[in-house]
MARDOVEX-978181 format. One record per residue (C-alpha): residue in one letter; x negated, y, z negated. Coordinates in steps of 0.2 Angstrom, whole numbers, padded with zeros to 4 digits, always signed. Layout:
! residues N
AXYZ;...
END
This chain:
! residues 350
M-0025-0339+0085;A-0024-0321+0091;W-0008-0320+0081;L-0017-0325+0065;D-0031-0314+0068;R-0022-0298+0071;E-0019-0284+0059;F-0007-0269+0057;I-0014-0251+0058;A-0003-0237+0052;V-0003-0221+0042;P-0002-0225+0023;D+0013-0218+0014;N+0003-0207+0003;R-0005-0199+0019;K+0010-0195+0029;N+0009-0177+0024;Q-0007-0174+0033;L-0008-0166+0050;V-0021-0178+0056;Y-0025-0195+0048;K-0041-0205+0054;W-0041-0224+0053;P-0056-0227+0042;D-0064-0241+0052;V-0072-0238+0069;S-0072-0256+0073;I-0054-0261+0078;R-0050-0279+0079;R-0044-0285+0096;Y-0025-0289+0097;S-0022-0277+0082;R-0005-0269+0081;A-0005-0250+0080;I+0012-0244+0072;V+0015-0226+0078;N+0030-0217+0069;A+0043-0206+0078;D+0034-0190+0073;E+0016-0196+0077;T+0004-0198+0091;A-0010-0210+0090;L-0026-0206+0100;L-0042-0217+0103;L-0058-0207+0105;K-0075-0213+0111;S-0090-0201+0111;G-0078-0186+0107;Q-0067-0190+0122;V-0049-0196+0122;V-0048-0212+0131;A-0030-0217+0126;A-0014-0210+0119;L-0001-0220+0110;G+0017-0214+0108;P+0029-0219+0095;G+0032-0238+0094;R+0021-0253+0091;H+0005-0255+0102;R-0007-0270+0104;I-0025-0265+0105;D-0030-0275+0120;A-0037-0271+0137;D-0022-0280+0145;E-0010-0267+0138;L-0023-0253+0138;P-0035-0255+0153;V-0046-0241+0147;L-0052-0251+0132;G-0060-0264+0143;A-0077-0256+0143;L-0076-0253+0124;V-0077-0271+0118;D-0091-0274+0106;T-0102-0288+0114;I-0112-0290+0098;S-0096-0296+0089;G-0092-0308+0102;G-0080-0297+0111;K-0068-0297+0096;F-0069-0279+0092;Y-0067-0262+0100;R-0079-0248+0095;A-0068-0232+0095;E-0060-0219+0083;L-0042-0220+0080;F-0033-0204+0075;F-0014-0202+0070;V-0008-0184+0073;S+0008-0178+0066;T+0019-0169+0078;R+0032-0163+0066;E+0032-0145+0059;F+0024-0142+0042;P+0033-0128+0034;S+0031-0117+0018;I+0012-0115+0020;K+0007-0100+0008;F-0003-0085+0014;G-0006-0067+0009;G-0018-0055+0001;R-0024-0037+0004;I-0023-0031+0022;A-0032-0015+0023;D-0033+0003+0017;V-0023+0014+0029;T-0020+0033+0031;D-0001+0037+0030;P+0001+0049+0045;I+0015+0059+0036;S+0007+0062+0019;E-0011+0059+0025;Q-0013+0049+0009;V-0024+0033+0010;V-0015+0018+0003;T-0018-0001+0001;L-0006-0013+0010;R-0003-0031+0005;V+0006-0045+0012;F+0013-0061+0004;G+0023-0075+0012;E+0024-0092+0021;F+0022-0099+0038;A+0025-0115+0047;L+0012-0125+0057;S+0013-0138+0071;V+0002-0146+0084;R+0004-0140+0101;D-0007-0153+0110;P-0015-0167+0099;A-0029-0171+0112;V-0035-0153+0112;L-0034-0152+0093;L-0045-0167+0091;T-0058-0163+0105;S-0060-0144+0099;L-0060-0146+0080;A-0065-0164+0077;G-0083-0160+0076;T-0082-0143+0068;A-0069-0146+0054;D-0063-0160+0043;L-0046-0163+0051;T-0041-0176+0038;D-0041-0162+0024;P-0024-0153+0027;T-0029-0139+0016;R-0044-0134+0027;V-0034-0133+0043;E-0020-0124+0034;S-0032-0112+0026;W-0041-0108+0042;C-0024-0104+0050;A-0019-0093+0036;D-0035-0083+0038;L-0031-0081+0056;L-0014-0075+0053;L-0020-0063+0040;K-0033-0056+0052;S-0019-0053+0065;M-0008-0045+0052;K-0022-0033+0048;V-0025-0028+0066;I-0007-0026+0071;V+0000-0017+0056;T-0014-0005+0055;Q-0013-0001+0074;G+0006+0001+0072;I+0005+0013+0057;S-0009+0024+0065;A+0001+0026+0081;G+0016+0031+0071;Q+0026+0016+0077;W+0030+0010+0059;P+0031+0021+0043;V+0022+0016+0028;L+0037+0019+0017;G+0050+0007+0023;L+0039-0007+0031;S+0051-0020+0025;A+0064-0014+0038;Q+0051-0018+0052;L+0048-0036+0047;R+0055-0043+0063;P+0045-0033+0075;V+0029-0036+0064;E+0032-0055+0064;T+0034-0055+0083;E+0018-0046+0087;V+0008-0055+0074;L+0014-0072+0080;R+0010-0068+0098;S-0008-0062+0093;T-0011-0077+0082;N-0004-0090+0094;L-0016-0084+0107;T-0030-0088+0097;L-0023-0105+0091;Y-0018-0110+0109;E-0036-0116+0113;Y-0036-0127+0097;G-0020-0136+0101;L-0011-0128+0086;R+0004-0116+0085;I+0013-0106+0071;P+0031-0107+0077;R+0038-0095+0063;M+0035-0085+0048;G+0046-0085+0033;N+0049-0076+0016;F+0035-0064+0019;D+0034-0045+0014;L+0023-0030+0017;T+0021-0020+0001;L+0010-0006-0006;A+0000-0006-0021;P+0012+0000-0035;E+0002+0016-0039;D+0002+0020-0020;A+0020+0017-0019;D+0024+0029-0033;R+0013+0042-0026;L+0021+0042-0009;K+0038+0043-0017;R+0034+0058-0027;L+0026+0067-0012;A+0042+0063-0002;K+0053+0070-0015;D+0043+0086-0017;V+0043+0089+0002;T+0062+0087+0003;Y+0065+0098-0012;I+0053+0111-0006;R+0062+0111+0011;L+0079+0113+0002;A+0073+0127-0010;G+0065+0137+0004;D+0047+0139-0002;F+0036+0131-0015;Q+0038+0146-0028;R+0057+0142-0030;Y+0054+0124-0031;A+0040+0125-0044;A+0051+0137-0055;G+0065+0124-0053;E+0054+0110-0058;L+0048+0119-0074;A+0065+0124-0079;L+0071+0106-0077;G+0057+0099-0087;A+0060+0112-0100;S+0079+0108-0101;Q+0075+0090-0103;G+0062+0093-0117;L+0075+0104-0126;A+0088+0090-0125;H+0075+0079-0134;G+0071+0091-0148;G+0055+0099-0141;A+0061+0117-0145;Q+0044+0125-0147;T+0034+0118-0133;D+0048+0117-0120;G+0054+0134-0125;N+0038+0141-0119;L+0039+0130-0104;L+0056+0137-0100;G+0050+0155-0102;T+0036+0151-0090;A+0048+0144-0078;L+0060+0159-0079;G+0045+0171-0079;L+0039+0163-0063;N+0056+0165-0055;A+0057+0183-0061;I+0041+0188-0054;R+0044+0179-0037;P+0052+0194-0029;S+0037+0205-0033;L+0026+0193-0025;T+0036+0190-0009;D+0046+0207-0006;G+0031+0219-0006;A+0013+0220-0012;D+0014+0239-0014;R+0027+0239-0028;Q+0020+0249-0043;P+0023+0244-0061;A+0035+0255-0071;R+0028+0270-0080;A+0029+0272-0098;V+0042+0284-0104;D+0034+0301-0108;S+0036+0305-0126;G+0029+0323-0125;P+0011+0331-0126;Q-0001+0326-0140;V-0009+0341-0148;C-0027+0340-0154;P-0027+0344-0173;K-0045+0351-0171;C-0044+0363-0156;R-0025+0363-0154;T-0027+0358-0136;G-0012+0349-0128;N-0016+0331-0122;P-0006+0319-0111;A+0006+0308-0120;G-0001+0293-0128;A-0019+0300-0128;R-0030+0294-0142;F-0045+0306-0140;C-0044+0325-0135;V-0048+0329-0117;E-0056+0346-0123;C-0066+0342-0139;G-0066+0323-0139;D-0060+0322-0157;R-0048+0307-0161;I-0030+0311-0160;D-0019+0303-0173;L-0003+0296-0165;A+0006+0301-0181;P-0004+0317-0188;A-0002+0322-0206;A+0010+0336-0210;R+0003+0354-0211;H+0009+0366-0224;C+0007+0385-0226;H+0000+0392-0243;C+0018+0397-0247;G+0022+0378-0247;H+0032+0378-0231;E+0029+0364-0218;L+0022+0370-0202;A+0026+0363-0185;S+0012+0354-0176;A+0008+0368-0164;A+0013+0383-0175;K+0000+0397-0176;F+0010+0407-0189;C+0021+0401-0203;S+0040+0403-0199;H+0044+0407-0217;C+0031+0420-0222;G+0023+0425-0206;T+0005+0421-0212;P-0007+0414-0199;A-0009+0395-0200;A-0025+0389-0205;
END
């Protein structure tokens, strides 16, 4: 009769992808057969405590085989049922779980620029201790929902990533540009920190895969331009030479594309900047060149000699024409600008 009354308890095929599967009935018929697959462990819980663990194989739910069940027989049902919760915990590794997002805003120690770091990748999850998992999380999280447990582990991984990477960059251990070359030490440190937290919950992240640390596109472009500028300034010797070279290079590229007017002015600016650079660096006491002396200017009113280029007389204040009108004697002969007598007839000049 016991053979006819028994039933088979196993994980349905459509639930084998779950980390934990709970048998829906808490009243387990006596002499039932629990089928535990090779990658599973079955646990019987009573009042939040594990009272029996079943390894891979077929097990008869009976006090003769499991003595700890003797006190669990439901007397109301005539001793035919055990009142307990039955969980099937998968012991295999669950790979390719997605995680990622924004890590933090950090300051690059080299350029002193604030940039945004992001991470995207995958990780694998496995159960370290099924009993610890059930007793620590059974009352606080829905273990039968695989996405809840995976999402919780992904959040812990992202938190550890934020702390480890930020500390490594701030200490100068890892450069902001070129973080992809540091993925192995980053993975080691992040897994160590994350698994310390997961240890008390009976879980473990054995490895991470296909993950990468990246900068926001605009931050990456900005740091690359700064790195290029610093390198070129070092090669050029100072910023003045580098700026002149950049202007000349931009002008030449513009001229090559037909921008003669605008880029010609830019080229002139570049060359002009390069031309005045020695005067800025070789000595501040260098005086500008003097205008060529073109001879004294004679005031047509008072006949006083004035400095070259003077526009007003220093004696009478009258305006001095740079090109005064020709003077003539009453005899018709043209007089020199400073002549007091006519060179032709000797008559005093008016």
